Structure formats: C-alpha cells, structure tokens
C-alpha positions as CSV (number, residue, x, y, z in Angstrom):
1,M,-8.3,-25.9,-4.2
2,P,-5.0,-24.1,-5.4
3,G,-6.3,-24.2,-9.3
4,E,-9.9,-23.3,-8.4
5,D,-11.5,-20.6,-10.2
6,I,-13.2,-17.8,-8.4
7,G,-16.7,-18.7,-9.7
8,E,-16.4,-22.4,-9.1
9,E,-18.5,-24.4,-6.9
10,P,-16.6,-25.1,-3.3
11,Q,-15.4,-28.6,-2.8
12,P,-16.5,-30.8,-0.1
13,L,-14.4,-30.7,3.2
14,E,-12.4,-33.6,4.2
15,G,-14.7,-36.4,5.3
16,G,-17.7,-35.3,3.2
17,S,-18.7,-32.8,5.8
18,S,-18.4,-29.0,5.6
19,H,-18.7,-28.6,9.4
20,H,-15.9,-28.5,11.9
21,S,-16.0,-29.1,15.5
22,P,-17.0,-26.2,17.8
23,L,-14.4,-23.7,18.9
24,P,-12.9,-24.1,22.3
25,A,-14.3,-21.5,24.9
26,D,-12.1,-18.7,26.2
27,D,-11.8,-17.8,29.7
28,S,-15.0,-15.8,29.6
29,G,-16.9,-18.8,28.1
30,N,-17.2,-17.1,24.7
31,R,-16.5,-19.6,21.9
32,H,-14.3,-17.1,19.7
33,P,-10.9,-17.5,20.9
34,P,-8.7,-14.5,19.6
35,L,-6.3,-15.1,16.8
36,P,-2.6,-15.0,18.0
37,A,-1.4,-11.4,18.0
38,G,1.8,-10.1,17.0
39,I,4.2,-8.4,19.2
40,S,3.4,-4.7,19.5
41,P,6.8,-3.1,19.2
42,T,7.8,-0.5,21.5
43,R,7.8,2.9,19.3
44,G,11.2,5.1,19.5
45,E,11.3,8.3,21.0
46,I,11.0,11.1,18.5
47,D,13.3,13.8,18.1
48,K,11.0,16.7,18.2
49,T,13.8,19.2,17.5
50,E,14.2,17.9,13.8
51,T,10.4,17.9,12.9
52,S,7.9,20.4,12.4
53,A,5.3,21.4,14.8
54,A,2.0,19.7,14.7
55,A,0.5,23.0,13.3
56,D,2.5,22.4,10.3
57,L,0.5,19.2,9.4
58,P,-2.4,19.6,7.0
59,P,-5.9,19.3,8.7
60,C,-7.3,15.8,8.7
61,G,-10.6,14.6,8.6
62,G,-13.5,13.7,6.2
63,S,-15.2,15.6,3.5
64,E,-18.1,15.3,1.2
65,G,-17.8,14.3,-2.4
66,R,-16.6,11.1,-4.2
67,A,-13.3,10.4,-6.0
68,R,-14.1,9.0,-9.5
69,P,-10.9,9.0,-11.6
70,V,-11.5,8.3,-15.3
71,A,-10.6,4.9,-16.2
72,R,-8.1,4.8,-19.2
73,P,-7.0,1.6,-21.2
74,G,-3.5,0.8,-21.5
75,V,-0.5,0.3,-19.2
76,R,0.8,3.6,-19.7
77,Q,-2.5,5.6,-19.2
78,G,-3.4,5.3,-15.4
79,R,-6.5,6.3,-13.9
80,G,-5.4,9.8,-12.1
81,G,-7.2,12.9,-12.9
82,G,-10.7,11.9,-12.7
83,Q,-13.8,13.8,-11.4
84,G,-14.8,13.8,-7.8
85,T,-12.5,14.3,-4.9
86,N,-9.7,16.2,-6.7
87,P,-6.1,15.3,-5.3
88,D,-5.1,18.8,-5.5
89,D,-8.1,20.4,-3.5
90,K,-6.6,21.6,-0.3
91,S,-10.1,22.1,1.1
92,V,-10.6,18.1,1.3
93,S,-8.7,17.3,4.7
94,P,-6.4,14.4,4.2
95,V,-6.9,11.0,6.1
96,L,-3.2,10.4,6.1
97,A,-0.5,13.2,6.3
98,V,2.9,11.9,6.9
99,R,5.8,14.3,7.3
100,G,9.6,13.6,7.7
101,L,9.0,9.9,8.8
102,E,12.4,8.4,9.6
103,T,12.8,4.6,10.6
104,E,16.0,3.1,11.4
105,F,17.2,-0.3,12.1
106,R,20.2,-0.3,14.6
107,I,22.4,-3.3,14.4
108,G,25.5,-3.1,16.2
109,R,27.2,0.1,15.3
110,S,25.7,0.3,11.9
111,V,22.3,2.3,11.5
112,Y,20.2,1.4,8.4
113,H,17.9,4.2,7.3
114,A,15.1,2.3,5.8
115,S,12.6,5.3,5.7
116,N,14.6,8.6,5.3
117,G,12.2,11.6,5.5
118,V,9.2,10.4,3.9
119,D,6.1,12.7,3.0
120,L,2.9,11.0,2.0
121,T,-0.5,12.5,1.6
122,I,-3.8,10.7,1.0
123,R,-7.3,11.9,1.0
124,P,-10.8,10.3,1.3
125,G,-11.7,7.9,-1.6
126,E,-8.1,8.5,-3.2
127,C,-5.4,5.5,-3.9
128,L,-1.8,6.4,-3.7
129,G,0.5,4.1,-5.2
130,L,3.9,3.5,-3.5
131,V,6.3,2.2,-6.0
132,G,9.9,1.1,-6.0
133,E,12.4,-1.9,-6.3
134,S,12.6,-4.5,-3.4
135,G,14.5,-3.0,-0.6
136,S,13.5,0.7,-1.3
137,G,11.8,1.0,2.0
138,K,8.2,0.7,0.9
139,S,6.9,-1.9,3.2
140,V,8.7,-0.7,6.1
141,T,7.3,2.9,5.5
142,A,3.8,1.0,5.6
143,M,4.5,-1.0,8.7
144,S,5.9,2.2,10.5
145,L,2.4,3.8,10.1
146,M,0.8,1.6,12.7
147,G,3.7,0.6,14.8
148,L,4.2,-2.8,13.3
149,V,8.2,-2.5,12.7
150,P,9.9,-5.0,14.8
151,S,11.6,-3.2,17.7
152,P,14.5,-3.9,18.3
153,P,16.1,-3.4,16.2
154,G,13.7,-1.2,14.4
155,V,12.8,2.4,15.6
156,I,10.8,5.2,14.6
157,A,13.5,8.0,14.9
158,G,11.7,11.0,13.7
159,G,8.9,12.6,11.8
160,R,4.8,12.8,12.3
161,I,2.3,10.4,11.3
162,G,-0.8,12.4,11.0
163,F,-4.1,10.5,11.0
164,K,-7.4,12.3,10.9
165,G,-5.7,15.0,13.0
166,E,-3.9,12.7,15.5
167,D,-0.3,12.1,15.5
168,L,0.3,8.4,15.8
169,A,4.1,8.9,16.4
170,D,3.3,10.1,19.8
171,A,0.3,7.7,20.4
172,P,0.4,5.2,23.1
173,D,0.6,1.5,22.2
174,G,-3.0,0.9,23.5
175,R,-4.3,3.9,21.0
176,I,-2.2,2.2,17.9
177,R,-3.9,-1.3,18.8
178,A,-7.3,0.3,18.8
179,L,-6.8,1.6,15.5
180,R,-5.2,-1.6,13.9
181,G,-7.8,-3.4,12.0
182,G,-10.5,-0.8,12.8
183,A,-9.9,2.7,11.4
184,V,-6.5,1.5,9.6
185,S,-6.6,-2.0,8.2
186,H,-4.1,-4.1,6.3
187,V,-4.2,-6.4,3.3
188,F,-0.8,-8.3,3.0
189,Q,0.9,-10.0,0.2
190,D,0.5,-13.9,1.3
191,P,-3.3,-14.6,2.6
192,L,-2.1,-17.9,3.3
193,A,0.3,-16.9,5.8
194,T,-1.8,-13.9,7.1
195,L,-5.0,-16.2,7.8
196,H,-4.8,-18.7,10.7
197,P,-4.5,-22.2,9.3
198,L,-6.8,-23.9,12.1
199,F,-9.7,-21.4,12.2
200,A,-12.5,-21.5,9.6
201,V,-12.3,-18.2,7.5
202,G,-15.8,-17.2,8.8
203,D,-14.6,-17.2,12.4
204,Q,-11.6,-15.2,11.5
205,V,-14.0,-12.5,9.8
206,V,-16.1,-12.7,13.0
207,E,-13.3,-12.2,15.2
208,A,-12.3,-9.2,13.3
209,I,-15.6,-7.8,13.8
210,R,-16.0,-8.4,17.4
211,A,-12.6,-7.1,18.4
212,H,-14.0,-3.4,17.5
213,Q,-17.7,-3.6,17.6
214,P,-20.0,-4.8,20.4
215,L,-21.8,-7.5,18.7
216,G,-23.0,-10.9,19.7
217,R,-21.7,-13.7,17.7
218,K,-24.7,-14.1,15.6
219,A,-25.1,-10.8,14.7
220,A,-21.4,-10.8,13.9
221,A,-21.7,-14.0,11.9
222,E,-24.4,-12.4,9.6
223,K,-22.1,-9.3,9.0
224,A,-19.3,-11.6,8.2
225,R,-21.4,-13.3,5.6
226,D,-22.4,-10.0,4.1
227,L,-18.7,-9.2,3.8
228,L,-18.0,-12.2,2.0
229,D,-20.9,-11.6,-0.4
230,L,-19.7,-8.1,-0.7
231,V,-16.0,-9.3,-1.9
232,R,-17.9,-11.3,-4.6
233,I,-17.2,-14.7,-2.9
234,P,-19.8,-17.3,-4.2
235,N,-21.8,-19.4,-1.8
236,A,-20.4,-17.2,1.1
237,A,-22.3,-19.3,3.8
238,R,-20.8,-22.3,3.0
239,R,-17.5,-20.8,2.4
240,M,-17.3,-19.5,5.9
241,K,-16.9,-22.9,7.2
242,A,-13.9,-23.6,5.0
243,L,-10.2,-23.6,6.2
244,P,-7.8,-21.2,4.4
245,H,-6.0,-23.9,2.5
246,E,-9.3,-25.2,1.0
247,L,-9.7,-22.1,-0.9
248,S,-7.9,-20.8,-3.8
249,G,-5.3,-17.9,-3.8
250,G,-8.0,-15.7,-5.2
251,L,-10.6,-16.4,-2.6
252,R,-8.2,-16.1,0.2
253,Q,-7.2,-12.6,-0.7
254,R,-10.9,-11.8,-0.9
255,V,-11.2,-13.1,2.6
256,S,-8.5,-10.9,3.7
257,I,-10.0,-8.0,1.9
258,A,-13.2,-8.6,3.7
259,I,-11.5,-8.7,7.0
260,A,-9.9,-5.3,6.1
261,L,-13.3,-3.9,5.4
262,A,-14.9,-5.5,8.6
263,N,-14.8,-2.3,10.5
264,D,-15.3,0.4,7.9
265,P,-12.0,1.7,7.9
266,D,-10.7,5.1,6.9
267,L,-7.5,3.9,5.6
268,I,-6.5,0.5,3.8
269,I,-2.8,-0.4,3.4
270,A,-2.4,-2.9,0.8
271,D,1.2,-4.3,0.8
272,E,1.5,-6.0,-2.7
273,P,-1.8,-7.8,-2.2
274,T,-1.6,-9.1,-5.8
275,T,2.0,-10.2,-6.3
276,A,1.3,-14.0,-5.5
277,L,-1.7,-14.2,-7.8
278,D,-2.0,-15.0,-11.4
279,V,-2.9,-12.4,-14.0
280,T,-6.7,-13.2,-14.3
281,V,-7.3,-13.3,-10.5
282,Q,-5.0,-10.2,-10.1
283,A,-7.1,-8.1,-12.4
284,E,-10.3,-9.3,-10.3
285,V,-8.7,-8.3,-7.1
286,L,-7.7,-4.9,-8.4
287,R,-11.0,-4.1,-9.9
288,L,-12.9,-5.2,-6.4
289,L,-10.4,-2.9,-4.5
290,D,-10.9,-0.1,-6.9
291,E,-14.8,-0.5,-6.7
292,L,-15.1,-0.8,-2.8
293,R,-12.8,2.2,-2.2
294,R,-14.8,4.3,-4.5
295,E,-18.0,3.2,-3.0
296,R,-16.8,3.6,0.6
297,R,-14.7,6.6,0.2
298,T,-11.9,4.8,1.8
299,A,-8.1,6.1,1.3
300,V,-5.9,3.4,0.2
301,L,-2.1,3.0,0.4
302,F,-1.4,0.7,-2.3
303,I,2.5,-0.7,-2.2
304,T,3.7,-2.4,-5.5
305,H,6.8,-2.6,-7.5
306,D,4.8,-3.0,-10.7
307,F,3.8,0.0,-12.6
308,G,1.5,-1.9,-14.7
309,V,-0.6,-2.4,-11.4
310,V,-0.4,1.1,-10.4
311,S,-1.9,2.2,-13.7
312,E,-5.1,0.3,-12.9
313,I,-5.9,1.6,-9.5
314,A,-3.9,4.6,-8.4
315,D,-4.9,8.4,-8.6
316,K,-1.3,9.5,-7.6
317,V,2.1,7.7,-7.4
318,A,5.0,8.2,-4.9
319,V,8.1,6.5,-6.3
320,M,10.6,5.4,-3.5
321,Y,14.4,4.8,-3.9
322,A,16.8,4.1,-1.1
323,G,14.4,5.1,1.6
324,R,13.2,8.6,0.2
325,I,10.3,9.6,-2.3
326,V,12.4,10.7,-5.4
327,E,9.2,11.4,-7.5
328,T,5.5,12.1,-7.0
329,G,2.6,13.2,-8.8
330,K,-0.6,12.2,-10.7
331,T,-0.5,8.7,-12.1
332,A,-1.3,9.7,-15.8
333,E,1.4,12.4,-15.7
334,I,4.0,10.2,-14.3
335,L,3.5,7.3,-16.7
336,A,3.2,9.3,-19.8
337,R,6.2,12.0,-18.9
338,P,8.1,11.2,-15.9
339,A,10.8,13.7,-14.6
340,H,13.2,11.4,-12.7
341,P,15.3,9.0,-14.6
342,Y,14.7,6.3,-12.0
343,T,10.9,6.4,-12.6
344,R,11.6,6.3,-16.5
345,M,13.6,3.2,-16.1
346,L,11.1,1.5,-13.9
347,I,8.3,2.2,-16.5
348,D,10.5,1.1,-19.4
349,C,10.9,-2.4,-17.5
350,V,7.1,-3.1,-18.2
351,P,5.8,-4.8,-21.0
352,V,3.4,-3.0,-23.3
353,M,0.6,-5.0,-25.0
354,G,0.8,-4.5,-29.0
355,E,4.5,-3.8,-29.0
356,P,6.2,-7.2,-29.3
357,E,9.5,-5.4,-30.9
358,R,9.7,-3.2,-27.8
359,R,13.0,-3.8,-26.0
360,L,12.4,-4.5,-22.1
361,D,15.1,-2.5,-20.4
362,A,16.7,-3.4,-17.0
363,V,17.9,-0.8,-14.3
364,P,21.9,-1.5,-14.1
365,G,23.5,-1.9,-11.1
366,R,22.3,-2.3,-7.4
367,P,20.9,0.2,-5.0
368,P,23.1,1.5,-2.3
369,A,23.3,0.1,1.3
370,V,21.0,2.4,3.5
371,N,23.6,2.1,6.2
372,R,26.2,3.6,3.8
373,L,24.1,6.0,1.5
374,P,26.4,8.5,-0.6
375,P,26.4,12.1,-0.5
376,G,23.8,13.9,-3.0
377,C,21.7,11.6,-5.1
378,A,21.6,8.1,-4.0
379,F,20.7,7.1,-7.7
380,A,23.7,8.6,-9.1
381,D,25.7,5.4,-9.6
382,R,22.9,4.0,-11.6
383,C,21.7,7.2,-13.4
384,P,22.9,7.8,-17.3
385,R,22.4,11.6,-16.7
386,V,24.7,11.9,-13.9
387,R,26.8,15.1,-13.4
388,P,29.7,15.8,-10.9
389,D,27.1,18.1,-8.6
390,C,24.7,15.2,-8.4
391,R,27.0,13.6,-6.0
392,E,27.0,16.8,-3.6
393,G,25.0,18.1,-0.9
394,E,21.2,17.5,-0.2
395,I,18.8,17.4,-3.0
396,E,15.5,18.3,-2.2
397,L,12.1,17.1,-3.7
398,E,10.9,20.1,-5.8
399,P,8.0,21.0,-8.4
400,K,9.1,20.2,-11.7
401,R,5.8,20.7,-13.9
402,G,2.2,20.1,-13.5
403,S,1.7,17.9,-10.6
404,L,5.1,16.3,-10.8
405,E,7.8,16.7,-8.0
406,A,11.1,15.2,-8.2
407,R,14.5,14.8,-6.3
408,C,16.6,15.6,-9.4
409,L,18.8,18.4,-10.6
410,Y,18.6,17.3,-14.2
411,P,15.1,15.9,-14.6
412,L,13.6,14.6,-17.8
413,G,11.7,17.3,-20.1
414,P,8.4,16.4,-21.8
415,G,9.3,14.0,-24.5
416,E,13.0,13.7,-23.7
417,A,14.8,10.4,-23.6
418,L,17.3,9.4,-20.8
419,S,20.1,10.0,-23.3
420,G,18.9,13.6,-23.7
421,E,17.5,13.1,-27.3
422,A,13.8,13.3,-28.3
423,D,12.1,10.1,-27.0
424,P,11.2,8.2,-30.2
425,R,7.8,7.1,-28.4
426,E,6.7,10.7,-28.6
427,A,6.5,10.5,-32.2
428,R,4.1,7.5,-32.5
429,P,0.7,8.3,-33.4
C-alpha cells in the first residue's frame, strides 16, 4: 500500500487470495509472455572524422580488487577516496569509457545539442554521480549509452561509447538489445511506470532472467525469489505474486533493483532512482545499492540533481551543465572545495544538518537553450565571476588541483568564496 513500511507484512490481495489466474500462453506454448518492449531507435551515423580512433579509448574489461570507499558522515563529506579500487589507478580497465558523445534532437530547422562532447569513465565497483539541474542533459546522456534515445528526432551524431573494449556507437541494434537488461541494466525514477501493471512482480523478474539465461520457469522463479531476498524484500515468496500497485514505493523500487541485478550486470545506470521516495526509504535504497555494487563489483552511473544523495553513494562526481561536463573529480574534493562556480552554487542549495541559520541559496537565472548556446562559457550569464574573455572561444575541461578538472577560466581557489573573498565556512572548526 502507498504508506506501507518496508518491513511490514504484506496485505491480502483483493478477494482474500494472493494468487492470480495463470498467465496466457505465448505462441510457443510457454506461460511467460514477454513484457511490452520499447521501440528500438535507429542509431545515427557517426561522423568518424570528428572523433578519436578506437585505439584512443582506454582498455576496458574486468580486474581484481574491490572498491571500498570510506564512509564519511555529513552531506559535505562524500564517500570518495576509500580503499580498494583506486579511481586513479590506470591499470584497472574501465567498464565504461565514453569519449566525445554528441546526442542531438533535430526538430525542423533547429538542432538541440542535448549531449555536447561528453566524456565519462567508470571502473569496476565504482559509482560515478552525474549531477546537474533538470534539462542539463543527464538522462539523455544515459539513454544514449544503450540506444534508448527516441529517433526521430534524437540522433547520436558523434563520439564513442566504449563498453569493455567494444564501441557501442558502432554496434548493430541486435547487439544493443542483447546487452540491455543483461550486461547493462537500468533503474528508472518511477517504478510504478517501469513495472507492468497487469503482471505479478515475480513474473516480471522471471521474464528478465529468462530473456538472457537459458533457464526453465521453475529455476528462474527460484532465482527471482533469491533476488527479492537479496534486495531485502520481506516474505519474498508471497510478494512475488503481488501486482505493482499492491506494493509501497520503496518495495517497488527494490523490485526494479532486483530486475536490474537479475543477470549480473557489469554496469547499472540508475536514473534518479530515489527522487520519488520519502527520505527514510531513500536512505534504505541508497544503502542497498551501495552494498550490492561493492559486493558484486558492479559499476554504477548514478544520475541525480541532489548533492546530498551524491555524498552518500558516489566515489566520483561529474557535474553537467547545458549538455557538457563542467567539473569532475573525487566526491570528497568536489564537496569540500569545488573549482567551478556552478558546482559551488549547486552545493549551496543543499541544506546542512546542524546549521539552521544557514541561508539556502538559489542559482539565479535560467540555463541557455541548447539550440542557441552562446560562445564561450554557457554559464557566463549566471556566473558572479564572469569576465569578458569568458564569452569568447572554446573553454576546455582542464586539470585544476588534486583530482579536479573544470571547464572554467577563473576557477575557485581553496577556501575562496564566489565573491573572490575568503569563504567564511573555511574558518569554522
């Protein structure tokens, strides 16, 4: 039920029975009809003259070791920089290596640059938080990885998507479909919209398993029950027979996570999976995702607009604005002393426990239209540190200090406030 607690016993289904009528058989006589599939878009032609050669991509693949970032209390601390898989260790081959990804939406004579030269790297057991305001291009970037951008009008116009040594930008639709739900899984924001309303949740987990593994229905059902146990769903055997609307929001999202884990993926793309949940359930889901990716050494791309969420799960952060990465680095470094003014302003929007007198700032103005991006820095019109040369030419993503890279000509120094004066927060004990 909507207000049901995670540990609460399941409510009886309508009519006093927890059983549903048998599923209709498909053409082959099996009683596991596939869920309605989305439209597989036609991937756009890639302009290879504007992208680097395949040899320029870092090698992709598995490695030994385990990521164990140190948990640090407080919204401003983050979990980056722990022991185990070192994000800076170049000997650990990345699971995902995106270079120069360009995704456009062509509507009439206008071209909207939703992803404009995006670079991302995620290694085994690592969680990269992709952060930015609504409309900054986070979800489009994630959907582009597995060809989920609606086409038309969307088209992948350039770049390379390296997944374990394979360039998915050149892969045929059949190969992409084989990877979806298998080696690469998604957890979306609204599980009620993701799950089929007329199928029991157990049948949907079974369907995800059998789509990629040659298991009989009985063996798949046993594995589905084990997965529901794994994601801490109480009384999993009975919950398998429930319809999605009979579960609370937290339990539905746990079912979605179970489906994502069904085929032992190398990469999980979590697109704001906790936004629709209350704070208590959100914390439980974040803890669950964090534990599972460490145990299974699964790479995670976690998309959110909330730095408070990022501090709980991400090892590294990439901040996105107007289709581009404007800053990236280890979570602890970015949360403590960001280099880009936009990152600083996003962090200042997050309330901090124990500081009731602290003013919650808002980022003034609005992001630019991505079909009419200004020259120079796209954030210039909203930046309190803007100077004339910020509006000229191309501004590259360059190393600043430590692990931080920022797309800014006048980055913030350690302890420097947006105004250019010393940050008063640095003087606090």
